[in-house]
C-alpha positions in Angstrom: -42.2 -7.6 71.9 -39.4 -8.5 69.6 -38.6 -6.0 66.9 -39.3 -8.5 64.1 -42.8 -9.3 65.3 -45.2 -7.4 63.0 -47.6 -4.8 64.4 -50.8 -3.1 63.5 -50.7 0.7 63.4 -53.8 2.9 63.1 -53.5 6.5 62.0 -56.5 8.6 63.1 -56.8 11.4 60.6 -55.2 9.2 57.9 -56.6 11.5 55.2 -54.2 14.2 56.4 -51.6 15.5 53.9 -49.0 14.7 56.6 -49.7 10.9 56.1 -47.0 10.4 53.3 -44.5 11.7 55.9 -45.5 8.9 58.2 -45.4 6.3 55.5 -41.9 7.3 54.5 -40.8 7.0 58.2 -42.2 3.5 58.6 -40.6 2.3 55.4 -37.2 3.5 56.4 -37.4 1.9 59.8 -38.4 -1.7 58.9 -35.2 -2.9 60.6 -36.7 -2.0 64.0 -40.4 -1.9 63.2 -42.2 -4.5 61.1 -45.6 -3.2 60.2 -48.0 -6.0 59.1 -51.1 -3.7 58.9 -51.3 0.0 58.5 -54.9 1.4 58.9 -55.8 5.0 57.8 -58.9 6.2 59.5 -60.7 9.3 58.4 -64.3 10.7 58.1 -63.5 12.5 54.8 -63.9 9.7 52.2 -62.5 11.8 49.3 -59.3 12.8 51.1 -58.9 9.3 52.5 -59.1 7.9 48.9 -56.6 10.4 47.5 -54.0 10.2 50.4 -54.5 6.5 50.8 -53.8 5.8 47.2 -50.5 7.7 47.3 -49.6 5.8 50.6 -50.3 2.5 48.8 -48.1 3.5 45.8 -45.3 4.6 48.2 -45.4 1.4 50.2 -45.5 -0.8 47.1 -42.5 1.1 45.6 -40.6 0.3 48.8 -41.4 -3.4 48.4 -43.7 -3.5 51.5 -45.8 -6.7 51.7 -48.1 -5.7 54.5 -51.8 -4.7 54.4 -53.0 -1.1 53.9 -56.5 -0.5 55.0 -58.5 2.7 54.4 -61.7 3.0 56.5 -64.1 5.4 58.1 -65.0 2.9 60.8 -63.3 3.4 64.1 -63.8 -0.1 65.3 -62.1 -1.6 62.2 -59.1 0.8 62.7 -58.6 0.2 66.4 -59.3 -3.5 66.8 -56.1 -5.1 67.8 -53.9 -2.0 67.1 -50.7 -1.9 69.1 -50.1 1.8 68.1 -52.6 4.5 67.4 -51.2 7.8 66.0 -53.5 10.8 66.4 -53.2 13.6 63.8 -56.8 14.8 63.6 -58.1 18.3 63.2 -61.7 18.9 64.5 -63.5 21.1 62.0 -60.7 21.1 59.5 -58.9 24.2 58.3 -62.0 26.3 58.5 -61.9 26.2 62.3 -58.2 27.0 62.1 -59.0 30.2 60.1 -61.4 31.2 62.9 -58.7 30.5 65.5 -56.3 32.8 63.7 -58.7 35.7 62.9 -61.2 36.0 65.7 -58.5 36.9 68.4 -57.2 39.7 66.2 -60.6 41.5 66.6 -59.9 41.6 70.4 -56.3 42.7 70.2 -54.8 39.2 70.7 -52.4 37.1 68.6 -54.1 34.7 66.3 -52.4 31.3 66.3 -53.7 27.7 66.3 -51.8 26.3 69.3 -51.0 29.3 71.5 -53.1 32.2 72.8 -56.9 32.2 72.4 -56.8 30.3 69.1 -55.0 27.4 70.8 -57.6 27.6 73.6 -60.5 27.2 71.1 -58.7 24.3 69.4 -58.2 22.6 72.8 -61.9 23.0 73.6 -62.8 21.2 70.4 -60.1 18.6 70.5 -59.7 17.4 74.1 -63.1 15.6 74.4 -62.7 13.9 71.0 -59.2 12.6 71.8 -60.3 11.4 75.3 -63.2 9.5 73.8 -60.8 8.0 71.2 -58.5 6.9 74.0 -61.3 5.1 75.8 -62.0 3.2 72.6 -58.3 2.4 72.2 -58.4 0.9 75.7 -61.4 -1.2 74.8 -60.5 -2.3 71.3 -56.7 -1.9 71.0 -54.2 -4.7 71.7 -53.2 -5.1 75.4 -50.9 -2.3 76.3 -51.6 -0.3 73.1 -49.9 3.1 72.9 -51.6 6.3 71.8 -49.1 8.7 70.2 -50.5 12.2 70.0 -49.3 14.6 67.3 -52.5 16.7 67.4 -52.1 20.2 68.7 -52.0 21.6 71.3 -49.9 18.5 72.0 -48.8 19.1 75.5 -52.2 20.1 76.8 -53.8 17.1 75.1 -51.2 14.7 76.5 -51.8 16.2 80.0 -55.5 15.4 79.6 -54.7 11.8 78.5 -52.2 11.0 81.2 -54.4 12.6 83.9 -57.0 10.1 83.0 -54.7 7.1 83.1 -54.3 6.5 79.4 -51.1 5.0 77.9 -50.1 8.0 75.8 -47.1 10.0 74.7 -47.1 13.4 73.0 -44.9 14.3 70.1 -43.9 17.5 68.3 -41.4 18.1 65.5 -39.9 21.4 67.0 -37.1 19.7 68.8 -36.1 17.4 65.9 -36.1 20.5 63.6 -33.7 22.2 66.0 -31.5 19.1 66.2 -31.2 18.8 62.4 -30.5 22.5 62.1 -27.7 22.5 64.7 -26.2 19.3 63.3 -26.0 21.0 59.9 -24.5 24.1 61.4 -21.8 22.1 63.2 -21.2 19.7 60.3 -22.0 16.5 62.3 -24.4 13.7 61.9 -27.8 14.4 63.5 -27.6 11.2 65.5 -24.6 12.6 67.4 -26.6 15.7 68.6 -28.7 15.5 71.8 -30.5 18.6 73.0 -31.3 19.7 76.5 -34.8 20.7 75.5 -36.8 22.1 78.4 -40.3 23.6 79.0 -43.7 22.8 77.6 -44.9 22.0 74.1 -44.5 25.2 71.9 -43.0 26.9 75.0 -39.5 25.5 75.1 -35.8 26.4 75.1 -32.6 24.6 74.1 -30.2 25.0 77.1 -27.5 22.7 75.8 -26.5 21.0 72.6 -24.5 17.9 73.3 -22.3 16.4 70.5 -20.8 13.1 71.6 -21.5 14.2 75.2 -19.9 17.6 75.0 -22.1 20.7 75.2 -21.4 22.9 72.1 -24.0 25.6 72.8 -21.6 27.9 74.7 -19.2 27.7 71.8 -22.0 28.5 69.3 -23.2 31.5 71.4 -19.7 32.8 71.9 -18.3 32.3 68.4 -21.3 32.1 66.0 -23.9 34.3 67.7 -25.0 36.1 64.6 -25.6 32.8 62.8 -27.6 31.4 65.8 -29.6 34.6 66.0 -30.4 34.5 62.3 -31.4 30.8 62.4 -33.6 31.3 65.4 -34.9 34.7 64.3 -34.2 36.0 67.7 -32.1 39.1 68.7 -28.5 38.3 69.6 -28.9 40.3 72.8 -31.8 38.1 73.9 -29.9 34.9 73.3 -26.9 36.3 75.1 -29.1 37.2 78.1 -30.8 33.8 78.2 -27.8 31.7 77.3 -30.3 29.5 75.6 -32.1 29.3 72.3 -35.9 29.7 72.5 -38.2 27.8 70.1 -39.9 29.8 67.4 -43.1 29.8 69.3 -41.5 32.1 71.9 -41.9 34.9 69.4 -45.6 35.1 70.4 -44.6 35.7 74.0 -41.4 37.8 73.6 -42.6 39.9 70.7 -46.3 40.0 71.0 -46.9 43.5 69.7 -44.7 42.9 66.7 -46.4 39.6 65.8 -49.8 41.2 66.3 -49.0 44.1 63.9 -47.7 41.6 61.3 -50.8 39.5 61.6 -53.1 42.5 61.2 -51.4 43.5 57.9 -50.8 40.1 56.3 -52.6 36.9 55.4 -53.1 34.1 57.8 -51.1 30.8 58.0 -54.5 29.0 57.7 -55.1 30.5 54.3 -51.6 29.6 53.3 -52.0 26.0 54.5 -55.3 25.8 52.6 -53.5 26.7 49.4 -50.7 24.3 50.1 -53.1 21.5 50.9 -55.1 22.1 47.7 -51.9 21.8 45.7 -50.7 18.7 47.6 -54.0 16.9 47.1 -53.8 17.7 43.4 -50.3 16.2 43.2 -51.4 13.2 45.3 -54.1 12.4 42.6 -51.4 11.8 40.0 -51.4 7.9 39.7 -47.7 8.0 38.7 -46.6 9.7 41.9 -45.1 7.2 44.4 -42.9 9.5 46.6 -43.8 12.4 48.8 -43.6 15.6 46.8 -41.3 18.5 47.6 -44.3 20.8 48.3 -45.0 18.8 51.5 -42.0 20.5 53.1 -44.0 23.8 53.1 -46.9 22.2 55.0 -45.0 22.5 58.3 -44.3 18.8 59.0 -40.6 18.7 58.4 -39.1 15.7 60.0 -42.5 14.5 61.3 -41.8 11.1 59.7 -38.5 10.8 61.5 -39.9 11.9 64.9 -43.1 9.8 64.8 -41.7 6.7 63.2 -38.6 6.8 65.5 -40.8 7.0 68.6 -43.1 4.1 67.5 -40.0 2.0 66.5 -38.3 2.6 69.9 -41.4 1.8 71.9 -41.8 -1.4 69.9 -38.1 -2.5 69.9 -37.3 -1.1 73.4 -34.0 0.3 72.2 -33.6 2.9 75.0 -32.6 5.7 72.6 -33.1 9.4 73.6 -35.9 11.4 72.0 -37.8 14.6 72.9 -41.4 13.9 73.9 -44.2 15.2 76.0 -44.4 13.2 79.1 -45.0 13.5 82.9 -42.2 15.5 84.6 -41.6 13.0 87.4 -38.9 15.2 88.8 -37.0 15.7 85.6 -37.3 19.5 86.0 -36.9 19.9 89.8 -38.9 23.1 90.2 -42.0 21.8 88.3 -44.7 19.5 89.7 -44.2 15.7 89.2 -47.5 15.3 87.4 -47.1 18.2 85.0 -46.6 17.2 81.4 -43.4 18.7 80.1 -41.5 18.5 76.8 -38.0 17.1 77.5 -35.5 14.5 76.3 -36.3 11.0 77.5 -35.1 7.5 77.0 -37.7 5.4 75.1 -38.2 1.7 75.8 -41.1 -0.9 75.9 -42.4 0.8 79.1 -42.6 4.3 77.6 -40.7 7.5 78.0 -38.4 8.1 81.0 -37.4 11.8 81.2 -33.8 12.7 81.7 -33.2 14.9 84.8 -31.9 18.4 84.2 -31.2 21.5 86.2 -34.1 23.7 87.5 -35.6 26.3 85.2 -34.3 29.8 85.6 -36.9 32.3 86.9 -37.5 33.9 83.5 -38.4 30.5 82.1 -40.1 29.1 85.2 -42.6 32.0 85.5 -43.8 31.7 81.9 -44.0 27.9 82.1 -46.0 27.9 85.4 -48.3 30.6 84.0 -49.0 28.5 80.8 -49.4 25.3 82.8 -52.1 26.8 85.0 -53.9 27.9 81.8 -53.6 24.4 80.4 -55.1 22.7 83.5 -58.0 25.1 83.6 -58.6 24.6 79.8 -58.7 20.8 80.2 -61.3 21.2 83.0 -63.4 23.6 80.8 -63.2 21.4 77.7 -64.3 18.2 79.5 -67.1 20.0 81.6 -68.5 22.6 79.2 -68.4 25.0 82.2 -68.3 28.6 80.9 -67.0 30.0 84.2 -64.0 27.6 84.0 -63.6 28.5 80.4 -63.5 32.2 81.3 -60.9 31.6 84.0 -58.8 29.6 81.6 -58.9 32.3 78.9 -58.1 35.0 81.5 -55.1 32.9 82.6 -53.7 32.5 79.1 -50.5 34.4 78.9 -51.4 35.9 75.6 -54.9 37.2 76.5 -54.3 39.7 79.3 -57.4 40.1 81.5 -61.1 39.8 82.1 -62.1 42.8 79.9 -60.6 41.0 76.9 -61.4 37.4 77.9 -65.1 37.8 78.5 -66.2 39.1 75.0 -63.5 37.0 73.3 -64.9 33.8 75.0 -68.4 34.6 73.7 -67.1 35.0 70.2 -65.0 31.8 70.3 -67.7 29.7 71.7 -70.3 30.9 69.2 -67.9 30.4 66.2 -67.3 26.8 67.4 -70.8 26.0 68.5 -71.2 22.9 66.3 -68.0 21.4 67.7 -68.8 22.2 71.4 -71.8 20.1 72.5 -70.8 20.4 76.1 -71.1 24.1 76.0 -74.3 24.0 73.9 -76.2 21.0 75.2 -79.5 22.1 73.7 
């Protein structure tokens, strides 16, 4: 489709405080992506009104002449949509608080996308997103794309692609790293391309190409202290890996340290609740027509760039390189072809085409294979409501540790999420 042909974009979870990020991204890419209709879909009428009103003011300030629709009706949002962006949270921040606190009672890290908290979120979310994808196939435009930003992104994308849906997963970890490295090197971000390998929230940067030249060895050899400080990883670890782990590797490499910190401090969920309350209060200001500075604390830095760039590239077929969650298809030679991985890929009308890289080193491969086995079991458990499969999945999670922990932990997680897990509680 030509870049100047207008499209309809539906945002599922349009009442999210992230939405102004998306709006900004679309406004700044109108040269490659003409949006005729932007639909914000949400079941929370109050949030939809507040966030939608700010979105409208931002769009009008930018001189946008398209149509903004706010609705709670899925059919209205999806009918004829060429792109459907998913940023929903089943159960809201209250369920996130459970995800971050229940595991602590069992000696496990509490986090919303990794460990047992990520497991609980996956059980709630996978069936909802799969049902949504079926509606997109029925109601969306021919060849409609589903872009998933909902966590756990890699696991959800795996479930979508395994069922034949036209979907791509997206996270802002890689673009954060790209912008950080560009700043450190004093170059334009567009000149930096990462060799980002692994799974969503379980990844490493093995190379940092600037104009085709890998600058990571130079950084590790001459600016190790700075790289260590920026990544919050010990210099000795970076020297051993000759790579930079994503921040989520803290949960795996320093589990006991993270656990102690979580036990003595407040949760990220509580912090996000306070930030969201402040954001919504700011959004209510009828004079506000730009995203507020506070939004940077929400955790969505560069989300607008990542999401809008992906949609624009799919639409315009530009063939630029972006980091996405996509089928491996031989890109990482020692992982299965059908495994969803997070790697750099060229983006065009037909989707994401992963760039081939060297095999994962054993210390990376072992952790990735472990986590992928957990993901596949969790998808099966989420779609079936089978408690035996759920127990196997939780036992397999790298951050749980065994049957004696997994069995009572599973009971607690299922009970806390009972209202969101009809497959596990059919009666």
